[in-house]
N, C-alpha and C positions, 0 to 999 in steps of 0.2 A: 506898395505892391507886395503881395504875399510871396515868400521865399520858401524853399525847402528847409526843413528843420531836421538836423541829424546829430547823432551821437554815436561815434565808433562805427558808422556805416557811410559808404560813399557810393554814389550813383556812377556806374560805369557804362550802362547801356539803356536805351529806351526805344520803344517802338509803339506807335499808336494804332498799328494793325489796320492799315489802309482806311483809317477813319471809322473803324468799327471796334473801338477800344473798350467795350463793355464786356467784362469776362466774369464768369460764374465761379464755380468751386471745383473745376476740373483742370488739373495741371499734371502733366506726366512727361517724362523724358524717354526718348528712344535713341539708342546708339545704333546707327544704321550700319549695314554691311559694308558700305563704302567709306566708313570712317567719320561720318558726320554725326552731330548731336542735334536732335530736333526736339523742341519743346512744343507739346500739343496742349491746346487751350480750348476749353468749352466756353461758349458765349453765354452771357447772362440771359439773353432772350433773342427773339427774332430781330432782323432777318437772317443772321448768320448762325450756322451750326457749330463748326469747329474750325480752328486755324492751326496750321503748322508753322513754326518759326525756327529757322536754322540759327542755333546759338553756339555753333562750333567755336566761333569767336564771340564770346559774350559781349564784347564791346561794339559789335556790329551785327545785331540781330536782324534777320531778314525773313520776311514772310515768303513762304514757298507754296502754300496752298490755303485757300479759304473757301468753305463750302456753305451752301444755303440750306435753310430749313424748308420743309414742304409748305408751311403756311404760318400765319402770324399767331396762332393760338397753341404753339408748341415751343418748348425750350429744351436745350441740351445742356443742362446745368453741370453735369458731372461726366468725367471720362477717366479711363485708366489705360495704360499700355503695359503689356507683358510681351517681350520679344518683339515680333513684328505684327502683333494683333492689337488693335485699338477697340476698346469697348466704350460705347457712348450711351448715356441714359437719356430717354425722352419723357418729359413730363408735360401734360397738356394744361392749358390755362383758359379761363373764361374771358369774357370781354374786358374785365377790369385788369387783366394781366396777371402777374405773378401773385397778387394778393387774393385772387379768386381761382379756385380749382376748376379745371375744365373736365368735369366728370363725364365719362362716356365718349370722349373724343379720341381720335387716333392721329398720328402714331403714338402709342403709349407703351414703352417697353425698352428693350436693349438691342442695339444694333452692333454687330461685330464686323470689323473691317480688316482686310489684309493691307498693311502699310509697308510691305517689303520695298515698294517704290513709293516713297513718301509723297511725291508730287501727284500720285494717281491712286488714292485709296480705293479699294474695291470691296464691295459688300460681300460678306461671307454668309451671314444669316441674320434673322431678326427673331427675338423672343418677345412674344406679344403679352402685354400685361393690361390691355384695355378691358373695359367693362362698364356697366351702368353706374357703378360706384367707385370707379378707379380713375385717377389722373396719371397713371403710369408710374415712372421711376424717377425719384429725385436724386438719388446718390447710388453709386456702385463702388465696389472694392474688388480689384482683380490683380493679384500679385503673384500667384503661383502657376498660372497657365492652365489650371485645372478647374477651379470653381470661381464663380462670381457671387459675392454676397452683396445684397442690395436692399434698399428701402423702396418698396413698391406696392402697388395694388394688384388686384386680380379680379377676373370676371365673377368668381364665385365667392368673393368676400364682401359682405354687406355690413358696413359699420353702423353702430347705433347713432353716431353723429357723423355727418359728412366730413368734418375736419379730421377724423381718425382713420382715413382711408388708406394709409400706407403702413406696412409692417415689415419685419425682417423676413427675407426670402433668400434662398440660395439655388443656384443652377449649376449643373455639370456641363462644362464646355471643353472637355478633353477631346471630343469631336466637335470643333467649333462650327461645323456646318449643321449640327443637330443638337442645339442646346436643349437640356431637359431639366425640369424642376427636380430638386433633391429634397428640400425641406422648407418649413416656414414656422414662424412664431409671432404671436401678437400679444400685446399687453392684455392680460385677462380683464374682461368686462367691457371691452371696446367693440366687440363683434356681436351682431344680432345672434341670439341663441346661446350666448355665454351664460353659464350658471352664476358667475361672479357679478357683483353689483357694478354699475358704471363707476369710473373713477371720479373723484371730486374735481370739478372744473374751477379754474382760477377765477375769482369774482371780478377781476379787473383786466387780466391779460389771458384770455382764453385762446391759446394758439393751436390747441388740438393735441391729441395723443397719437403721434405718428413716429415711426422710426425715421432717423436722419442718417447718421453715420453708422456703418456696420463693419468695423475693423476686425480682421482676423490675421494674426501674425504667425510666421513659421516657427517662432519660439514656443507658441502655444496654439497649435492648430486645432485643439479641442475647445477653444474659447472664442466667442464673439463678443466684442466690446461695443455696445450699442447705445448711442444717444437717442432718446425717445421724446424729444421736445418737452412738453409739460409733464411727461412721465418720468423724466430724470435719466439716470444712468442705470443700465442693465448689463450684467455679465451672464452670458448664456453658455451652457455646456453643449457643445456641438460634436462631441465625440461620436455620437450617432446623428449624422447630419439630417437624417429623415425625421428625427424626433428631438429638436432642441428643447432644453430645459433651463429654466432660470435658476442660477445658483446664488446670485446676489443683486441687490439694487440699492439705490440711494436717490432721494428726491427732495430738494429744498423748496419745491413749488406746490402750493403757496407755503410761506408768505412771499418768497422771492418770485420775480416776474417771468419765470418759465423759459422754455426753448433750449433745452440741453441739445447741443450740437455735436461736439466731438468728444470722444472718450479715448484717451491715449494712455495705454499702460506703460509703465517703466518697470520692466520685469525684474531686473536685478536689484531694485530698491523696494519692491512691493508697494509701489505708489501708482496712482492714477491721476492724470491731469484731465479735467473735464471743463468744457466751456459752455456758457449760456450765450446764445447769439442775440445781439441787439437787433431788433426788428422794427423799431420806431424812430422817427427822426427827432432831433433836438433834445435828446436825453430823456424823452418821455418815459422810457422803460428802464432808466438808470436805477440801480446799478446792474449792469450785465457783467458778470464776473467770470474769471477763470479760477477754478477750484483745485486745490491739492487734496487728494483723498488717501488715507492710509488703507491699503488693500491687503494687509497681512491676513485678514480673515475675509474671504470673498463674500461671506454671508453677513458681514457686519462692516460695511464701508464707513469710514469715519472722516469727516472733513477736518483738516488740521491747519489750513491757511488758504489765502487767496492771493493772486498776483496783484501788485499795486497798480492802481488805475491813475492815469493822468487826470487832473482836476476837471470835474464836470462844469465848473464855472467858466472854464476856457473852452474845452472841446465841445461841450453841449451847445454852444452858440455858433459853432463854425459852419454848420449846415450839414444836412444828411444825418446818417446814423453815427452814434458814438458808443463804443463798448466792445466787449469780446466778440469773437466770431470763430475763425479758423485757426488751426495749428499745423505746422509742419509735422507729419505723422510718423516719421521714422520708418517709412515703408522700405521693403527690400528694393534692390536695384541700385541705380546710380544716384544714391541719396545720402545725405548727412544723417548719421544716427548718433544720438546722445541720450543718456539717462539723466543728465543734469541741465543741459542748455536747451531751452525751449524757445522756438520762434513762433510768434503769434500775430494775428491781425486784429486791428481795432477800428476799422472803417476810417473815420476822419482822424483817428489817432495813429494811423499808419501801421508800419511793421514795427514790432517791439520784441526785444530779446531779453530773456530772463535766465538768471542762474538760480537753480533750485538746490544747490549743494546743501543748504540748510532748508529742508522742506517746510519748516515752521516759519521761515522768513525769506521768501523768494525776493530777489533783488533784480531790478532792471539794469542791464549792462550796455544796451545799445538800442537805438531806434532810428527810423527814417520816416519822416512825414513829408511827402511831396506837396508842392504847392497845388492849388486847385487846377485840375486839368481843364483845358479849353473845351467848352461845350458841355460840361457836366451840369446836369439838372439839379444836382445837390449843392452846387456852388462851393464844393470842397472835395478833397480826395476822399475816396471810399475804398480803401484797400480791402479786398474781398478774400484773397487766398494767398498762400505763400508756399513755395517749394525751395528747398535748399539741397544743392547737389553735394557729392562727396568731396568736392574741393572748397566747400563753404561759400560757393557763389549763390547768392540769394535771388530768387525770382519772385516778384510780387505783382499782383494785377489789380486794376481798378474796376469797380463795379459798373461804371457808366461810360466813360470815354477815355480814360488815361492810358489804357492798354497795358503793356508789359514793362515793368521796371526791373533792371538788373543791377545788383548791388554787391559790393565787397564789404565784408565785415571784419573788424579788427577787435577781437575779443580774446 
């Protein structure tokens, strides 16, 4: 019988979320006015929209609210919380689910909720991103209470290839009842009418040229750090939010198999941690790596190392995906922040923690790989996202059925 596998990490709490334990890439903490701590989670797909879990006592997580999606061809993969406002991203899907875009469907955009009373979220507004060539919003970043930066489509954006339908956008939500667009940027050559040539597509792993993560930090409010799938890593100058400009980029695809996901700057060290998401089962797109980039010159990003991977001979046969995916992103708020210790997710490789004190030789210092969750169609754990609070309590979620895992780490 399969058992949990751990190094310097201990499971202290677990909740399968009322039998709907498939969670996407949206995790955020709210400290409520009545002294509670709520973890908000976006579901991987229908029928559920988002779930609120009371984690005031992390050893006894309790579901307090779980909401429904309007139909089976939409997902709320990403969410963020700032104060008492919850922002939720909606992306539409075709009949084949998350592997097929649902172009032209609704709802496709961003919904804002008042969660002052967490058990009773109330809609504030909806920012519509639907259109004939749009599948809405995959990811959003909302940490300052003023602007949402996101990867989404638009009614007036016609991509040259349907896979390239999401790009960097930002909206002003200082009046949350009336969100309005501020700026947008797309990879040159991906839009109909661009003067630039279309980008070279990967001969074996064509995942598309779409924005994924769009991180903007208070330390550098004039920069957006964007993962752009097969387009790699981009640094944008957003000092003029209405007119973003590229200042640096780096892309190893091809020959590597694409899908840049998260771009995490370590400002005081002039480094960037960038992940390539595994998107195929059984190690078919191995190696999916986490890269360390020297960012002393924004216009000349240089790869200097990668995080060590558990052996594909073992994890590649466990079931489901195996390889890099998400990072704990050092966001503001009740969150752990470090420029050396990195928490990362590896699907059936679980949660893994790395020390980058020597950026040329990152070392794994902890991990937790849960046993296969009951009812998982992968037949193995698929840790999808991770959030670490300021007390170094680690929250990790499974993609299909395992729900929320809460861990202590000893590092």
